[in-house]
C-alpha positions as CSV (number, residue, x, y, z in Angstrom):
1,X,9.1,-13.2,14.2
2,X,8.2,-9.8,12.8
3,X,9.7,-6.7,14.0
4,X,8.1,-3.4,13.4
5,X,10.3,-0.6,11.9
6,X,11.1,2.3,14.3
7,X,9.5,5.7,13.3
8,X,12.7,6.9,11.9
9,X,13.2,3.5,9.8
10,X,9.6,3.9,8.4
11,X,10.1,7.5,7.5
12,X,13.2,7.1,5.7
13,X,11.6,3.8,4.0
14,X,8.8,5.9,2.5
15,X,11.0,8.7,1.5
16,X,13.2,6.4,-0.4
17,X,10.1,4.8,-1.9
18,X,8.1,7.7,-2.9
19,X,10.4,10.8,-3.1
20,X,11.7,14.0,-1.3
21,X,7.8,15.2,-1.2
22,X,7.3,13.1,1.9
23,X,7.3,15.2,5.0
24,X,7.1,14.7,8.8
25,X,3.6,16.1,8.6
26,X,2.5,13.5,6.2
27,X,3.5,10.5,8.1
28,X,1.7,8.7,10.8
29,X,1.8,9.3,14.6
30,X,2.7,5.9,16.0
31,X,2.5,7.1,19.6
32,X,4.7,4.2,20.7
33,X,5.1,3.9,24.6
34,X,8.2,5.6,25.8
35,X,10.5,4.1,28.4
36,X,12.5,5.7,30.9
37,X,14.8,3.0,31.3
38,X,15.9,0.8,28.4
39,X,15.6,1.3,24.6
40,X,12.8,2.5,22.4
41,X,13.4,0.1,19.8
42,X,12.2,-2.9,21.6
43,X,9.9,-4.9,19.7
44,X,7.6,-5.2,22.5
45,X,7.1,-1.3,22.4
46,X,6.6,-1.2,18.5
47,X,3.1,-2.1,17.6
48,X,0.1,-1.4,15.0
49,X,-2.7,-1.0,17.5
50,X,-5.9,0.8,18.0
51,X,-4.1,4.1,19.2
52,X,-2.4,4.4,15.8
53,X,-4.4,2.6,13.1
54,X,-6.5,5.6,12.2
55,X,-3.3,7.7,11.8
56,X,-1.8,5.1,9.7
57,X,-4.8,5.0,7.5
58,X,-5.1,8.5,7.0
59,X,-1.4,9.0,6.4
60,X,-1.1,6.2,4.0
61,X,-4.1,7.6,1.9
62,X,-2.6,11.3,2.0
63,X,0.6,9.8,0.8
64,X,-0.9,8.0,-2.2
65,X,-3.0,11.0,-3.2
66,X,0.1,13.3,-3.0
67,X,1.6,10.8,-5.2
68,X,-0.6,11.2,-8.0
69,X,1.2,14.6,-8.9
70,X,4.6,14.4,-6.9
71,X,5.8,11.1,-8.2
72,X,6.8,10.9,-11.7
73,X,6.3,7.1,-12.2
74,X,2.7,7.4,-10.7
75,X,1.8,10.7,-12.7
76,X,3.0,9.1,-16.0
77,X,0.8,5.8,-15.4
78,X,-2.3,7.8,-14.7
79,X,-1.7,9.8,-17.8
80,X,-1.2,6.5,-19.7
81,X,-4.0,4.6,-21.4
82,X,-2.6,0.9,-20.9
83,X,-2.9,-1.2,-17.5
84,X,0.6,-2.8,-17.9
85,X,2.0,0.3,-16.0
86,X,0.0,-0.3,-12.9
87,X,1.7,-3.8,-12.7
88,X,5.0,-2.0,-13.1
89,X,4.4,0.5,-10.6
90,X,3.2,-2.0,-8.1
91,X,6.4,-4.3,-8.7
92,X,8.9,-1.3,-8.4
93,X,7.4,0.5,-5.5
94,X,6.5,-2.8,-3.6
95,X,10.2,-3.9,-4.0
96,X,11.5,-0.9,-1.9
97,X,8.5,-0.9,0.4
98,X,8.5,-4.6,1.3
99,X,12.3,-5.2,1.0
100,X,11.8,-7.9,-1.3
101,X,10.2,-8.6,-4.8
102,X,6.3,-9.3,-4.8
103,X,5.5,-13.0,-5.2
104,X,3.6,-14.0,-8.4
105,X,0.6,-14.8,-6.2
106,X,0.9,-11.2,-4.5
107,X,1.1,-9.4,-7.9
108,X,-1.9,-11.4,-9.3
109,X,-4.1,-10.5,-6.0
110,X,-3.3,-6.8,-6.2
111,X,-3.9,-6.7,-9.9
112,X,-7.3,-8.4,-9.5
113,X,-8.3,-6.0,-6.7
114,X,-7.0,-3.1,-8.9
115,X,-9.3,-4.3,-11.6
116,X,-12.2,-4.5,-9.2
117,X,-11.7,-0.7,-8.7
118,X,-11.7,-0.1,-12.5
119,X,-14.6,-2.2,-12.9
120,X,-16.5,-0.1,-10.3
121,X,-15.8,2.9,-12.6
122,X,-12.7,3.9,-10.7
123,X,-10.6,6.5,-12.5
124,X,-7.1,5.8,-13.1
125,X,-6.1,8.1,-10.4
126,X,-8.2,6.4,-8.1
127,X,-6.6,3.0,-9.2
128,X,-3.4,4.3,-8.7
129,X,-4.5,5.4,-5.3
130,X,-5.5,2.0,-4.6
131,X,-2.5,0.3,-5.4
132,X,-0.1,2.8,-3.6
133,X,-2.2,2.5,-0.2
134,X,-2.5,-1.1,-0.4
135,X,1.2,-1.3,-0.7
136,X,1.6,1.2,2.1
137,X,-1.0,-0.2,4.5
138,X,0.6,-3.7,4.2
139,X,2.2,-5.5,7.1
140,X,5.0,-6.2,4.8
141,X,6.1,-2.4,4.7
142,X,5.6,-1.9,8.5
143,X,7.5,-5.2,9.8
144,X,10.6,-6.7,9.0
145,X,10.0,-10.3,8.0
146,X,12.3,-12.5,10.0
147,X,10.8,-16.1,8.9
148,X,13.9,-17.7,7.5
149,X,14.6,-21.5,7.9
150,X,14.3,-23.6,10.8
151,X,17.7,-25.5,11.7
152,X,17.1,-27.3,15.1
153,X,16.1,-24.7,17.6
154,X,17.5,-21.9,15.3
155,X,16.0,-19.7,13.0
156,X,18.3,-18.7,10.1
157,X,17.5,-15.7,8.3
158,X,17.4,-15.9,4.4
159,X,19.5,-13.7,2.5
160,X,16.9,-10.9,2.0
161,X,16.2,-10.9,5.5
162,X,20.0,-10.6,6.2
163,X,19.9,-7.7,3.6
164,X,17.2,-5.9,5.7
165,X,18.9,-6.6,9.1
166,X,22.2,-4.9,7.6
167,X,20.6,-2.0,6.3
168,X,18.1,-1.1,9.0
169,X,20.6,-1.9,11.8
170,X,23.5,0.0,10.4
171,X,21.8,2.7,8.2
172,X,18.2,2.7,9.6
173,X,16.8,2.5,6.0
174,X,15.9,-0.2,3.4
175,X,18.8,-2.3,1.6
176,X,20.6,-0.5,-1.3
177,X,21.1,-2.2,-4.8
178,X,24.4,-3.9,-3.6
179,X,22.7,-5.6,-0.8
180,X,19.9,-6.6,-3.0
181,X,22.3,-7.9,-5.6
182,X,24.1,-10.0,-3.1
183,X,20.8,-11.3,-1.7
184,X,19.8,-12.5,-4.9
185,X,23.0,-14.4,-5.4
186,X,22.5,-15.8,-1.8
187,X,26.2,-14.3,-1.0
188,X,24.9,-12.7,2.6
189,X,24.6,-16.1,4.0
190,X,28.5,-16.3,3.8
191,X,30.1,-14.8,7.0
192,X,32.9,-13.2,5.3
193,X,30.6,-11.5,2.7
194,X,28.6,-10.2,5.8
195,X,31.6,-8.8,7.4
196,X,32.6,-7.3,4.2
197,X,29.4,-5.4,3.9
198,X,29.6,-4.2,7.5
199,X,32.9,-2.9,6.8
200,X,31.4,-1.1,3.6
201,X,28.6,0.2,5.2
202,X,30.4,1.5,8.4
203,X,32.5,3.9,6.2
204,X,29.2,5.6,4.8
205,X,27.9,8.5,6.6
206,X,24.7,6.8,7.4
207,X,26.3,4.6,9.8
208,X,27.2,7.7,12.1
209,X,23.8,8.8,11.5
210,X,22.2,5.7,12.8
211,X,24.7,5.5,15.7
212,X,24.0,8.9,16.7
213,X,20.2,7.7,17.1
214,X,21.3,5.0,19.3
215,X,22.8,7.8,21.8
216,X,19.5,9.9,21.4
217,X,17.5,6.9,22.5
218,X,20.0,5.6,25.0
219,X,20.2,9.1,26.9
220,X,16.5,9.8,26.3
221,X,17.2,12.9,24.6
222,X,14.2,12.8,22.5
223,X,11.9,13.4,25.6
224,X,13.3,17.0,25.8
225,X,10.4,18.1,23.7
226,X,7.8,17.0,26.2
227,X,9.2,16.9,29.8
228,X,7.6,19.2,32.1
229,X,9.4,22.2,33.0
230,X,8.8,25.2,35.0
231,X,8.6,28.5,32.9
232,X,11.1,30.2,35.1
233,X,13.8,28.0,33.6
234,X,13.3,29.2,30.1
235,X,12.9,26.0,28.2
236,X,10.6,27.4,25.6
237,X,9.6,25.3,22.6
238,X,12.3,27.0,20.3
239,X,15.0,26.5,23.1
240,X,14.2,22.9,23.3
241,X,14.3,22.4,19.6
242,X,17.8,24.0,19.6
243,X,19.1,22.2,22.4
244,X,18.2,18.9,20.9
245,X,19.5,19.9,17.7
246,X,22.9,20.9,19.3
247,X,23.1,17.6,21.2
248,X,22.4,15.6,18.1
249,X,25.0,17.6,15.9
250,X,27.5,17.3,18.9
251,X,27.0,13.6,19.4
252,X,27.5,12.9,15.7
253,X,30.6,15.4,15.5
254,X,32.2,13.3,18.3
255,X,31.8,10.0,16.3
256,X,33.0,11.5,13.2
257,X,36.6,12.5,14.5
258,X,39.3,10.3,13.3
259,X,40.0,7.6,15.8
260,X,36.7,8.1,17.6
261,X,35.3,5.4,19.9
262,X,31.9,4.8,21.2
263,X,32.7,6.6,24.0
264,X,33.6,9.9,22.3
265,X,30.3,11.5,23.0
266,X,31.0,11.2,26.8
267,X,34.6,12.9,26.7
268,X,33.9,15.6,23.8
269,X,34.8,19.2,24.8
270,X,33.1,20.7,21.7
271,X,29.6,22.0,21.8
272,X,27.1,23.6,19.4
273,X,25.5,26.7,20.3
274,X,23.4,29.4,18.9
275,X,21.7,32.5,20.3
276,X,18.6,30.8,21.3
277,X,20.5,28.4,23.9
278,X,23.6,30.5,24.7
279,X,22.4,31.2,28.2
280,X,22.1,27.6,29.0
281,X,25.7,27.3,28.4
282,X,26.7,30.5,30.0
283,X,28.2,31.9,26.7
284,X,27.8,35.0,24.7
285,X,25.3,35.2,22.0
286,X,27.0,34.2,18.6
287,X,24.8,33.4,15.8
288,X,21.5,32.3,15.0
289,X,22.9,29.1,13.6
290,X,24.6,26.6,15.6
291,X,28.3,27.5,16.0
292,X,30.9,24.8,17.2
293,X,32.6,26.1,20.4
294,X,35.2,24.6,22.9
295,X,33.9,25.5,26.3
296,X,35.6,25.8,29.7
297,X,36.7,22.3,30.6
298,X,35.9,23.3,34.5
299,X,32.1,23.5,33.5
300,X,31.4,21.3,30.6
301,X,32.6,17.7,29.7
302,X,31.0,15.4,27.3
303,X,27.2,14.8,26.5
304,X,26.4,14.4,30.2
305,X,27.0,18.0,30.8
306,X,24.9,19.1,28.0
307,X,22.0,21.1,28.8
308,X,19.7,18.8,26.9
309,X,20.6,15.8,29.0
310,X,20.5,17.5,32.1
311,X,17.1,19.0,31.6
312,X,15.5,15.8,30.6
313,X,16.8,14.2,33.7
314,X,15.8,16.5,36.5
315,X,12.7,17.5,38.1
316,X,10.2,20.4,36.9
317,X,11.9,23.0,38.9
318,X,15.1,21.7,40.6
319,X,18.0,19.5,39.8
320,X,16.4,16.0,40.8
321,X,19.3,14.4,42.5
322,X,17.2,11.2,42.8
323,X,15.9,11.1,39.3
324,X,19.6,11.9,37.9
325,X,20.9,9.3,40.3
326,X,18.7,6.4,39.3
327,X,18.9,7.1,35.5
328,X,22.8,7.3,36.0
329,X,22.6,3.8,37.9
330,X,20.1,1.7,35.8
331,X,20.8,3.3,32.4
332,X,24.4,4.2,32.2
333,X,26.2,1.9,34.8
334,X,23.9,-1.2,34.4
335,X,23.1,-1.3,38.1
336,X,19.7,-2.7,38.7
337,X,17.5,-1.1,41.6
338,X,14.3,-2.7,43.2
339,X,11.3,-0.7,43.0
340,X,11.0,1.9,45.8
341,X,8.7,1.2,48.9
342,X,5.0,2.4,48.2
343,X,3.4,5.5,49.4
344,X,6.6,7.1,50.8
345,X,6.1,10.7,52.0
346,X,8.7,13.0,53.5
347,X,9.8,12.6,57.1
348,X,8.3,14.9,59.4
349,X,11.2,14.2,61.7
350,X,13.3,17.2,60.9
351,X,15.6,19.3,63.1
352,X,14.2,22.2,64.9
353,X,14.1,25.4,62.7
354,X,14.5,23.3,59.7
355,X,13.7,25.5,56.3
356,X,13.8,24.0,52.9
357,X,14.3,27.4,51.2
358,X,17.4,27.9,53.3
359,X,18.9,24.5,53.0
360,X,20.6,23.0,50.0
361,X,18.8,20.7,47.8
362,X,21.2,17.7,48.8
363,X,20.7,18.2,52.7
364,X,16.8,18.6,52.4
365,X,17.0,15.3,50.4
366,X,19.0,13.9,53.3
367,X,16.7,15.0,56.0
368,X,13.4,14.2,54.5
369,X,14.1,11.1,52.6
370,X,17.5,9.5,52.8
371,X,17.6,9.5,56.5
372,X,14.4,7.4,56.8
373,X,15.1,3.7,57.6
374,X,12.7,2.6,54.8
375,X,14.8,4.6,52.3
376,X,18.2,4.5,53.5
377,X,19.3,1.3,51.9
378,X,18.5,2.5,48.5
379,X,19.6,6.1,48.8
380,X,23.0,5.0,49.9
381,X,23.6,4.0,46.3
382,X,21.0,6.4,44.5
383,X,22.1,9.7,46.1
384,X,26.0,9.4,45.3
385,X,25.1,9.1,41.7
386,X,23.0,12.0,41.5
387,X,25.0,14.2,43.7
388,X,27.8,14.6,41.0
389,X,25.3,16.7,38.7
390,X,24.4,19.2,41.5
391,X,26.8,21.9,39.8
392,X,23.8,21.9,37.1
393,X,20.3,23.2,37.7
394,X,17.0,21.8,36.2
395,X,17.9,23.4,32.9
396,X,21.6,22.4,32.7
397,X,23.1,25.6,33.6
398,X,26.3,25.7,35.5
399,X,26.2,27.0,39.1
400,X,28.1,26.9,42.1
401,X,25.4,28.3,44.6
402,X,21.6,27.7,44.5
403,X,18.7,29.5,46.3
404,X,20.7,32.8,45.8
405,X,23.7,32.3,48.4
406,X,23.8,28.4,49.3
407,X,27.2,27.0,48.2
408,X,26.5,23.6,46.4
409,X,28.3,20.4,47.4
410,X,28.6,18.3,44.4
411,X,31.3,15.9,45.9
412,X,30.8,12.4,46.6
413,X,31.9,8.7,46.1
414,X,29.8,6.2,44.2
415,X,30.7,2.8,45.3
416,X,30.1,0.2,42.6
417,X,30.7,-3.6,42.8
418,X,34.2,-3.4,41.6
419,X,35.4,0.1,41.5
420,X,34.7,3.4,43.5
421,X,34.1,6.7,41.7
422,X,35.3,9.4,44.0
423,X,34.8,13.2,42.9
424,X,35.1,16.6,44.1
425,X,32.6,18.2,42.1
426,X,30.3,17.7,38.6
427,X,33.4,17.9,36.2
428,X,35.3,15.5,38.3
429,X,32.4,13.1,38.6
430,X,31.6,13.1,34.8
431,X,35.3,12.5,34.1
432,X,35.1,9.5,36.6
433,X,32.1,8.4,35.0
434,X,33.5,8.5,31.4
435,X,36.5,6.6,32.6
436,X,35.0,3.9,34.7
437,X,34.7,0.3,33.6
438,X,31.1,0.2,34.5
439,X,30.0,2.9,31.9
440,X,32.2,1.5,29.4
441,X,30.8,-2.0,29.6
442,X,27.2,-0.8,30.0
443,X,27.3,1.3,26.9
444,X,28.7,-1.7,25.0
445,X,25.8,-4.1,26.4
446,X,23.3,-1.5,25.4
447,X,24.6,-1.2,21.8
448,X,24.4,-4.8,21.2
449,X,20.8,-4.8,22.7
450,X,19.8,-1.8,20.3
451,X,21.4,-3.5,17.3
452,X,19.7,-7.0,17.9
453,X,16.4,-5.3,19.1
454,X,16.6,-7.7,22.1
455,X,19.1,-8.6,24.9
456,X,21.4,-11.2,24.0
457,X,22.2,-14.2,26.1
458,X,24.9,-13.7,29.0
459,X,27.4,-15.5,26.9
460,X,27.0,-13.7,23.5
461,X,26.5,-10.3,25.1
462,X,29.6,-10.9,27.5
463,X,32.0,-11.9,24.4
464,X,30.7,-8.7,22.6
465,X,31.6,-6.2,25.4
466,X,35.0,-8.0,25.9
467,X,35.9,-7.7,22.2
468,X,34.6,-4.1,21.8
469,X,36.5,-3.0,24.9
470,X,39.4,-4.8,23.7
471,X,39.3,-2.8,20.6
472,X,39.0,0.3,22.6
473,X,35.4,0.9,21.4
474,X,36.6,1.2,17.8
475,X,33.6,2.3,15.9
476,X,34.5,0.2,12.7
477,X,35.0,-2.7,15.0
478,X,31.6,-2.1,16.5
479,X,30.0,-3.0,13.0
480,X,31.7,-6.1,12.5
481,X,31.2,-7.3,16.1
482,X,27.4,-6.6,15.6
483,X,27.1,-8.6,12.4
484,X,29.1,-11.6,13.4
485,X,27.0,-11.7,16.8
486,X,25.0,-15.1,16.4
487,X,21.8,-13.5,17.3
488,X,22.3,-11.0,14.4
489,X,21.5,-13.8,11.7
490,X,19.7,-16.3,13.7
491,X,17.0,-16.4,16.1
492,X,16.6,-18.8,19.0
493,X,13.1,-20.2,18.7
494,X,12.9,-21.2,22.3
495,X,13.9,-17.6,23.3
496,X,11.4,-16.0,21.0
497,X,8.3,-17.9,22.3
């Protein structure tokens, strides 16, 4: 099976191969599908297709041309007079871009095509550009190879494939020299060595960087830049950028604290605020740069109270009880909801004198939707999962009243299969969520799915969740459990087909 790199993994690969001159502007636009529920690194979402192939071609050409001056090895080869440097260039860059040595046949083919360019009066700069773009455009650059060897119904990854699995799972980038050396010795096939490498890599700052990206995807925080919002909420382009940076720094900071667990982002009382976003937190302006602040725990508790999360999961103008409730149930608590009935419209059967502008959002929802016979079954579950966020408006500002003077009721009881979360207000709700078995198990389940790029079977997934929770969500234990999961190093052929 071939799994395409995520945008971040691709960007890191290109920067490591070529150098620091690679910028976001020079990288292709993949335009991958964005899912509201689930994870964005699902291999079924990551494709090379007509929607991005032109961008990929133009980007790789621009990168190759920029390298003529910006990359020392390329520049020196263009200035030289012998052709051997082209061979060395292809071998060295190809090893990083393809995460393996090029075969003799691949080198022969690449050199033959480079020679054709030269014979067609191509300059040395054009020959170098050809080699670079050929390497950059290759599927071997965009896709992780997982061909391995077939043992009964299982496909076992070889050592080079395991090196890539380790590096892209734990660091979001190509293997380092230690992994390459171990792969060449065929040492990564040894489970003890695999575990040792997981321990080594989990102590590296790049592991927390990669883990932070899981939460950005899991909570759909990247959607903040594009989610439609009314201008009155004040979510300008710069405010959105600052909020996203704030929540990213906050998540990583929570994970970096001594003894932190995978639930740390949900319980942190530290937020990062600058002048552009102080108003969303209800604090005084402080600095142009992000400043770490402990906020009033009666208003903020964990990442689910961060304005970035609350703005993404709300309506264009309002708080979005249903939207927040559905996301909480499906994504945070792993409660599957069926599709809503088609063509639902607000009920006309409303009390005499009913005025939505003088009625709380919660009561409007009950009158116009939740009380309908076709809706009540689902809303009995969805609404209590959304009521608990009502102390926050559509931009994540804390509030106790809405529509100027209507007092907000953010209390409720969310009844789950084996526990009930009762709460009196939003902060009470967020604490109940963070302490719930449902959230803890769901986060663990999604961590494994994210690491594998696919959902594990019920037995493997169940073992992973139990072991991680038994370790109280310890982050070092997380890395070990990921790489020792059977599906990390093997692929069940019958499931892949």
